C-alpha positions in Angstrom: 108.9 34.0 90.8 107.9 36.6 93.2 104.2 37.3 92.3 104.0 40.6 94.3 107.1 42.0 92.5 105.7 41.1 89.1 102.3 42.6 90.0 104.0 45.8 91.1 105.7 46.0 87.7 102.4 45.4 85.9 100.8 48.1 88.0 103.4 50.6 86.6 102.5 49.8 83.0 99.7 51.4 81.0 96.5 49.2 81.0 97.0 48.1 77.4 100.5 46.8 77.9 99.6 45.1 81.2 96.6 43.4 79.5 98.7 42.2 76.7 101.3 40.7 79.0 98.6 39.1 81.2 96.9 37.7 78.1 100.2 36.1 77.0 100.8 34.7 80.5 97.3 33.4 80.5 98.0 31.4 77.3 101.0 29.8 78.9 99.9 29.5 82.5 96.3 30.3 83.5 96.8 29.8 87.2 99.7 32.2 87.2 97.6 34.8 85.4 94.8 34.4 88.0 97.3 34.8 90.9 98.8 38.0 89.3 95.3 39.4 88.8 94.6 39.0 92.5 97.6 41.2 93.3 96.9 44.0 90.8 95.7 47.3 92.1 93.8 49.7 89.9 92.2 53.1 90.5 88.8 51.6 90.1 89.6 49.2 93.0 89.7 52.2 95.4 85.9 52.2 95.4 86.1 48.8 97.1 87.9 50.3 100.1 86.0 50.5 103.4 84.9 54.1 104.2 87.4 54.3 107.0 90.2 53.3 104.7 89.2 55.6 101.9 89.0 58.5 104.4 92.6 57.8 105.4 93.7 57.7 101.8 91.9 61.0 101.1 93.8 62.6 103.9 97.1 61.7 102.1 96.2 62.7 98.6 96.5 66.3 97.5 93.1 67.6 96.5 94.2 69.0 93.1 95.6 65.6 92.2 92.3 63.9 93.3 90.3 66.4 91.2 92.3 65.5 88.1 92.1 61.7 88.9 88.3 61.8 89.3 87.8 63.7 86.0 85.5 61.7 83.8 84.6 59.1 86.4 80.9 58.3 86.8 78.8 60.0 89.5 78.5 56.9 91.7 82.3 56.5 91.8 82.8 60.2 92.6 80.0 60.0 95.3 82.0 57.3 97.1 84.9 59.7 97.4 82.8 62.8 98.3 81.0 60.8 101.0 84.4 60.2 102.7 85.3 63.9 102.8 84.0 66.5 105.2 80.8 68.2 103.9 82.8 71.4 103.0 85.6 69.5 101.3 83.1 67.3 99.4 81.3 70.4 98.1 84.6 71.9 97.0 85.6 68.8 95.2 82.2 68.6 93.4 82.5 72.2 92.4 86.1 71.8 91.2 85.1 68.8 89.1 82.2 70.7 87.5 84.3 73.8 86.9 87.6 72.3 85.9 88.6 72.4 82.2 88.9 69.3 80.1 92.0 67.3 80.8 94.2 65.2 78.5 93.6 61.5 79.1 97.3 61.0 79.8 97.1 63.6 82.6 94.1 61.9 84.2 95.7 58.5 84.0 98.9 59.8 85.5 96.9 61.4 88.4 95.0 58.1 88.9 98.3 56.2 89.0 99.7 58.7 91.6 96.6 58.2 93.8 96.8 54.5 93.4 100.5 54.6 94.4 99.6 56.4 97.6 97.0 53.8 98.3 99.5 51.0 97.6 102.0 52.5 100.0 99.3 52.9 102.7 98.4 49.2 102.2 102.1 48.2 102.5 102.4 50.3 105.7 99.2 48.5 106.9 97.5 51.8 107.4 94.6 50.8 105.2 93.2 47.4 104.1 92.6 46.3 100.5 90.3 43.3 100.7 90.8 42.3 97.0 94.5 41.6 97.7 93.6 38.8 100.1 92.0 35.5 99.5 88.6 35.2 101.1 89.8 32.5 103.6 92.5 34.9 104.8 90.1 37.6 106.0 88.4 37.7 109.3 85.7 40.3 109.6 
């Protein structure tokens, strides 16, 4: 079984479906579940990116999409993104988040998936580094 391909498929599912599948796999093969979890990539994981890598990601993500994706996130999470934008762009993002209308949860989740897909592509192209996708003994700092 190709773990990376299965993880990609799980990343495309909604969280509830992916969790149910992972729970089932965990009942049958706990080491396999742990290995799959190590390859999953969520929007929340993006806050684990180094500042340099997050800056690269933010250059590739359209700002309107980012605004929707960050809707409803906590201030600390948003601050990590704002910190990696220019002062002006960060101020604009904060203002847009404050002024934007409520969004449907589905719209926010879709935007988060789109941002995560850009990040995943940048990782595959080795333009950014996602430390949670590597075992500790495979990383040299």
